[in-house]
C-alpha positions as CSV (number, residue, x, y, z in Angstrom):
1,X,22.3,-31.7,-31.6
2,X,25.7,-33.3,-31.0
3,X,25.6,-36.6,-29.0
4,X,28.2,-35.1,-26.6
5,X,25.6,-32.4,-25.6
6,X,23.3,-35.0,-24.0
7,X,23.7,-34.6,-20.2
8,X,26.1,-31.6,-20.4
9,X,25.5,-27.9,-19.8
10,X,27.4,-26.6,-22.8
11,X,27.5,-23.1,-24.1
12,X,26.0,-24.2,-27.4
13,X,23.1,-26.0,-25.6
14,X,22.5,-22.8,-23.6
15,X,22.4,-20.6,-26.5
16,X,19.9,-22.9,-28.2
17,X,17.8,-22.7,-25.0
18,X,17.9,-18.9,-24.8
19,X,16.4,-18.7,-28.2
20,X,13.3,-20.4,-26.7
21,X,12.5,-17.4,-24.3
22,X,9.1,-16.1,-24.9
23,X,8.0,-18.7,-27.3
24,X,4.6,-20.0,-26.0
25,X,3.4,-23.6,-26.4
26,X,0.7,-25.8,-25.1
27,X,1.7,-27.9,-22.1
28,X,1.1,-31.7,-22.0
29,X,-1.8,-32.2,-19.6
30,X,-2.6,-35.0,-17.2
31,X,-6.0,-33.6,-16.5
32,X,-7.8,-31.4,-19.0
33,X,-11.1,-31.1,-17.0
34,X,-11.7,-30.5,-13.3
35,X,-14.0,-33.6,-13.0
36,X,-15.3,-34.8,-9.6
37,X,-13.0,-37.8,-9.9
38,X,-9.9,-35.9,-10.9
39,X,-10.4,-33.4,-8.0
40,X,-11.0,-36.2,-5.5
41,X,-7.9,-38.1,-6.7
42,X,-5.8,-35.0,-6.2
43,X,-6.9,-34.1,-2.7
44,X,-6.8,-37.7,-1.6
45,X,-3.2,-37.8,-2.9
46,X,-2.2,-35.1,-0.5
47,X,-4.0,-36.7,2.4
48,X,-7.1,-34.5,2.3
49,X,-10.7,-35.2,2.4
50,X,-12.2,-31.7,2.7
51,X,-15.9,-32.1,1.8
52,X,-15.8,-28.7,-0.3
53,X,-13.6,-30.7,-2.7
54,X,-15.0,-34.2,-2.3
55,X,-18.7,-34.2,-1.2
56,X,-21.4,-33.1,-3.7
57,X,-24.1,-32.6,-1.2
58,X,-21.9,-30.6,1.2
59,X,-20.6,-28.4,-1.5
60,X,-24.0,-27.6,-2.8
61,X,-24.7,-25.5,0.3
62,X,-21.4,-23.6,-0.1
63,X,-21.2,-20.2,-1.8
64,X,-20.0,-22.0,-4.9
65,X,-23.1,-24.2,-5.1
66,X,-21.1,-27.3,-6.1
67,X,-17.7,-28.9,-5.7
68,X,-14.6,-26.7,-6.5
69,X,-10.9,-27.8,-6.9
70,X,-8.2,-26.5,-4.6
71,X,-6.3,-23.9,-6.5
72,X,-3.1,-26.0,-6.9
73,X,-5.1,-28.6,-8.7
74,X,-4.2,-26.5,-11.7
75,X,-0.7,-28.1,-11.6
76,X,-2.3,-31.4,-12.7
77,X,-3.6,-29.6,-15.8
78,X,-0.2,-28.8,-17.1
79,X,2.9,-28.9,-14.9
80,X,5.7,-27.0,-16.7
81,X,8.8,-29.2,-17.0
82,X,12.3,-27.9,-17.6
83,X,12.8,-27.6,-21.4
84,X,16.0,-28.0,-23.3
85,X,19.3,-29.4,-22.0
86,X,18.5,-33.1,-22.6
87,X,19.8,-35.5,-20.0
88,X,20.6,-32.7,-17.6
89,X,19.0,-33.2,-14.2
90,X,16.2,-30.9,-13.2
91,X,15.4,-29.9,-9.6
92,X,12.2,-28.1,-9.1
93,X,12.7,-25.3,-6.6
94,X,9.5,-23.4,-6.3
95,X,6.5,-21.3,-7.6
96,X,4.9,-17.9,-7.6
97,X,1.2,-18.6,-8.3
98,X,-1.5,-15.9,-8.9
99,X,-5.1,-17.2,-8.8
100,X,-7.8,-15.3,-10.7
101,X,-10.9,-17.4,-10.4
102,X,-12.2,-20.5,-8.6
103,X,-12.0,-23.8,-10.5
104,X,-15.5,-25.1,-10.6
105,X,-16.2,-28.7,-11.2
106,X,-16.6,-29.5,-14.9
107,X,-14.3,-26.7,-16.0
108,X,-12.2,-27.6,-19.0
109,X,-8.7,-26.2,-18.7
110,X,-6.0,-25.1,-21.1
111,X,-2.4,-24.6,-20.2
112,X,0.2,-22.6,-22.3
113,X,3.7,-21.9,-21.2
114,X,6.9,-20.2,-22.2
115,X,10.4,-20.0,-21.0
116,X,10.5,-16.7,-19.1
117,X,14.1,-16.3,-17.8
118,X,17.4,-18.1,-17.6
119,X,20.2,-17.3,-15.1
120,X,23.5,-19.1,-14.5
121,X,25.5,-19.8,-11.3
122,X,28.3,-22.1,-10.0
123,X,27.3,-23.9,-6.8
124,X,29.1,-26.2,-4.3
125,X,26.5,-28.9,-4.9
126,X,26.8,-29.5,-8.6
127,X,29.2,-27.0,-10.2
128,X,27.6,-25.1,-13.1
129,X,23.9,-24.7,-12.7
130,X,21.1,-23.0,-14.6
131,X,18.0,-21.6,-13.1
132,X,15.0,-21.7,-15.4
133,X,11.8,-19.7,-14.8
134,X,8.7,-20.7,-16.8
135,X,5.6,-18.6,-17.1
136,X,2.3,-20.7,-17.5
137,X,-1.2,-19.3,-18.2
138,X,-4.2,-21.5,-17.2
139,X,-7.5,-20.6,-18.9
140,X,-10.9,-22.1,-19.2
141,X,-12.1,-23.5,-22.5
142,X,-13.8,-20.2,-23.1
143,X,-10.6,-18.4,-22.6
144,X,-11.4,-17.1,-19.1
145,X,-8.1,-16.6,-17.1
146,X,-7.9,-18.9,-14.1
147,X,-4.3,-18.5,-12.9
148,X,-0.8,-17.4,-13.8
149,X,2.1,-19.5,-12.6
150,X,5.9,-18.7,-12.5
151,X,7.8,-21.8,-11.7
152,X,11.5,-22.3,-11.0
153,X,14.0,-25.1,-11.5
154,X,17.7,-25.7,-11.2
155,X,19.5,-27.7,-13.9
156,X,22.6,-29.7,-13.0
157,X,24.7,-32.4,-14.6
158,X,23.8,-35.7,-12.9
159,X,27.3,-37.0,-12.6
160,X,28.5,-33.9,-10.8
161,X,25.5,-33.8,-8.5
162,X,26.2,-37.3,-7.5
163,X,29.8,-36.6,-6.7
164,X,29.0,-33.7,-4.4
165,X,25.7,-34.7,-2.7
166,X,25.1,-32.5,0.3
167,X,22.4,-34.6,2.0
168,X,24.4,-37.9,2.2
169,X,25.1,-37.5,5.9
170,X,21.3,-37.7,6.8
171,X,20.1,-41.1,8.0
172,X,16.7,-42.5,8.1
173,X,14.9,-42.3,11.4
174,X,13.6,-45.3,13.3
175,X,10.4,-44.5,15.1
176,X,9.4,-45.6,18.5
177,X,5.7,-46.7,19.1
178,X,5.3,-43.5,21.2
179,X,6.5,-41.3,18.3
180,X,4.1,-42.9,15.9
181,X,1.3,-42.5,18.4
182,X,2.1,-38.8,18.7
183,X,1.8,-38.5,14.9
184,X,-1.5,-40.4,14.9
185,X,-2.9,-38.0,17.6
186,X,-2.0,-35.0,15.3
187,X,-3.8,-36.6,12.5
188,X,-6.9,-37.1,14.7
189,X,-6.9,-33.4,15.5
190,X,-7.1,-32.2,11.8
191,X,-10.8,-32.5,11.5
192,X,-11.3,-30.7,14.8
193,X,-9.2,-27.8,13.5
194,X,-10.9,-27.7,10.0
195,X,-12.8,-24.4,9.7
196,X,-15.1,-25.5,7.0
197,X,-18.5,-23.8,6.6
198,X,-17.9,-21.7,9.8
199,X,-16.8,-18.4,8.3
200,X,-13.5,-17.0,9.4
201,X,-14.0,-13.2,9.1
202,X,-11.1,-10.7,8.5
203,X,-12.1,-8.8,11.6
204,X,-11.6,-11.9,13.8
205,X,-8.0,-12.3,12.6
206,X,-5.1,-10.6,14.3
207,X,-1.4,-10.3,13.2
208,X,0.5,-13.0,15.0
209,X,-2.4,-15.6,15.0
210,X,-1.0,-19.0,14.3
211,X,-2.3,-21.8,12.1
212,X,-2.6,-25.2,13.9
213,X,0.3,-27.4,12.9
214,X,-0.3,-30.0,10.3
215,X,1.6,-33.2,10.1
216,X,2.7,-35.2,7.0
217,X,4.5,-38.4,7.4
218,X,6.5,-40.4,8.1
219,X,6.9,-40.2,4.3
220,X,6.7,-43.5,2.5
221,X,7.1,-44.5,-1.2
222,X,3.4,-45.3,-1.1
223,X,2.7,-41.6,-0.2
224,X,4.7,-40.6,-3.3
225,X,2.7,-43.1,-5.4
226,X,-0.7,-41.9,-3.9
227,X,0.3,-38.3,-4.8
228,X,1.4,-39.3,-8.3
229,X,-2.0,-40.9,-9.0
230,X,-3.7,-37.6,-8.5
231,X,-1.0,-35.3,-9.8
232,X,0.0,-37.2,-12.9
233,X,3.3,-37.1,-14.8
234,X,4.6,-36.6,-18.3
235,X,7.3,-39.2,-17.9
236,X,5.7,-42.4,-16.6
237,X,4.5,-44.2,-19.7
238,X,4.1,-47.9,-20.5
239,X,5.7,-50.1,-23.1
240,X,5.5,-48.6,-26.7
241,X,4.4,-45.2,-25.4
242,X,7.6,-45.0,-23.3
243,X,9.7,-46.2,-26.2
244,X,8.2,-43.6,-28.5
245,X,8.5,-40.8,-25.9
246,X,12.2,-41.6,-25.6
247,X,12.6,-41.4,-29.4
248,X,11.0,-37.9,-29.4
249,X,13.1,-36.7,-26.4
250,X,16.7,-38.0,-26.6
251,X,18.3,-38.1,-23.2
252,X,15.0,-38.3,-21.2
253,X,15.6,-41.9,-20.1
254,X,18.1,-43.2,-17.5
255,X,19.2,-46.8,-17.5
256,X,18.9,-48.8,-14.4
257,X,21.6,-51.1,-13.1
258,X,20.3,-53.9,-15.3
259,X,20.7,-51.8,-18.5
260,X,17.0,-51.1,-18.9
261,X,15.7,-47.6,-19.9
262,X,13.5,-46.1,-17.2
263,X,12.2,-42.7,-16.1
264,X,14.4,-40.1,-14.3
265,X,11.3,-39.6,-12.1
266,X,12.2,-42.8,-10.2
267,X,14.3,-40.8,-7.9
268,X,11.1,-40.7,-5.9
269,X,11.1,-44.5,-5.3
270,X,14.5,-45.8,-6.6
271,X,17.4,-45.9,-4.0
272,X,20.1,-46.3,-6.7
273,X,19.0,-43.4,-9.0
274,X,18.5,-41.2,-5.9
275,X,22.1,-42.0,-4.8
276,X,23.3,-41.1,-8.4
277,X,22.2,-37.5,-8.0
278,X,23.6,-37.1,-4.5
279,X,20.6,-38.1,-2.3
280,X,20.6,-40.5,0.6
281,X,17.4,-42.1,-0.6
282,X,14.1,-41.5,-2.4
283,X,12.5,-38.1,-1.8
284,X,9.2,-36.3,-2.2
285,X,7.8,-34.4,-5.2
286,X,8.2,-30.6,-5.0
287,X,4.5,-30.1,-6.0
288,X,3.6,-32.6,-3.3
289,X,4.9,-30.2,-0.6
290,X,3.2,-27.3,-2.4
291,X,-0.1,-29.3,-2.1
292,X,0.5,-29.9,1.6
293,X,0.9,-26.1,2.1
294,X,-2.3,-25.4,0.1
295,X,-4.1,-28.2,2.3
296,X,-3.0,-26.5,5.5
297,X,-4.2,-23.0,4.2
298,X,-7.6,-24.3,3.0
299,X,-8.2,-26.0,6.4
300,X,-7.6,-22.7,8.2
301,X,-9.4,-20.1,6.0
302,X,-12.5,-22.2,5.6
303,X,-14.9,-22.6,2.7
304,X,-15.4,-18.8,2.3
305,X,-11.7,-17.8,2.2
306,X,-10.0,-17.4,-1.1
307,X,-6.3,-18.0,-1.7
308,X,-5.3,-15.4,-4.3
309,X,-1.5,-15.8,-4.4
310,X,0.9,-18.5,-3.2
311,X,4.7,-18.2,-3.3
312,X,6.7,-21.3,-2.3
313,X,10.4,-21.7,-2.1
314,X,11.5,-25.4,-1.7
315,X,14.7,-25.4,0.3
316,X,15.5,-29.1,0.8
317,X,14.0,-32.4,-0.1
318,X,11.9,-34.6,2.2
319,X,13.2,-38.1,2.2
320,X,11.4,-41.4,2.7
321,X,11.1,-41.8,6.4
322,X,10.9,-38.0,7.2
323,X,8.0,-36.5,9.1
324,X,7.1,-33.0,8.2
325,X,5.2,-30.3,10.2
326,X,3.5,-27.4,8.5
327,X,3.2,-24.2,10.6
328,X,2.3,-20.7,9.8
329,X,1.1,-17.3,11.2
330,X,-0.6,-14.1,10.1
331,X,1.9,-11.3,9.3
332,X,-0.2,-8.6,7.6
333,X,-3.7,-7.4,7.3
334,X,-4.8,-4.7,4.7
335,X,-7.6,-3.5,2.4
336,X,-10.3,-4.6,4.8
337,X,-10.4,-8.3,3.6
338,X,-6.7,-9.4,2.8
339,X,-4.3,-11.1,5.1
340,X,-0.8,-12.3,4.5
341,X,0.5,-15.5,6.1
342,X,4.0,-16.9,6.3
343,X,4.3,-20.7,6.4
344,X,7.1,-23.2,6.7
345,X,7.6,-26.9,6.4
346,X,10.0,-28.5,8.9
347,X,11.1,-32.1,9.2
348,X,11.6,-34.1,12.4
349,X,15.2,-33.0,12.5
350,X,14.3,-29.3,12.5
351,X,15.4,-28.8,8.9
352,X,13.3,-26.3,7.0
353,X,12.3,-27.9,3.6
354,X,9.9,-25.2,2.3
355,X,8.8,-21.7,3.1
356,X,5.8,-20.0,1.7
357,X,3.9,-16.7,1.6
358,X,0.2,-16.7,1.1
359,X,-2.2,-13.8,0.3
360,X,-5.7,-14.7,1.3
361,X,-9.1,-12.9,1.0
362,X,-11.5,-13.4,3.9
363,X,-15.1,-12.3,4.2
């Protein structure tokens, strides 16, 4: 690889990347087992304390007989990062996730992925961009299929993105005591709305039924850190491990203003690096918003519902200081036990930052 390729979307770098399509490899994994602690850390990191995921005695009386993990927990067991194009910024844009079987506590999980598709476009935000789609198969240690994930990301050159940032006109909101109280009251209502062990039957659901709105925010850097503790990361490594990781992956590090190599992931807490990619401030993780949507669905369908497919398109970042509201409604019913829901995440300004479609099986 030529040194000039680092941080640049060149024809030569793209051709090398295209040669990787279909080549399967094991993913680095933060969690390799759905342990009680790993599940609890993940759900707490998304602001959830559903006893089906956290309480052993409660879960023992469920149809599973023990704790299970929410389906999106699998993202902690191998999250497909954008491969190739070293030093080129990656912006995760969404998923299409098919779930085959519940993730029972104690399940050991393998994750293998391959580059599935590449497409190119020129955008106003950052010039030449590449969309990468990766296919990931999650299986148990015995080879039983758990889920299939198609994940999408845009790649863009950092310097071009920083020059043409589209969100720099957004300002951070200052909240009144009354606004904070309104958010607190919404949090207080969540346990009341949780369906839990009370079955929600397919016959009881009508097209047009709405999910109770769920709030997340105002987003803080601490929220991002709490999510990261449960979700994990391939980049955040300490001392010699970080040094050796950069040696294996040229271009992965980004120097801070003091000349020190650090992770590109710090856009989620570092004002300066966020500004360098055209953002007005640190912003949330894409999988964090997916976890929020999964949380809202789980609260509504109850312990006996099953999320079998989740498609999410991330349409804009949530920035530190933003408050997000998750809303949804039933749009289809079919096959005697399947419903389809459309959901969206909207911030306090009214911006839609994510939209989702969920297919759910109800008793």
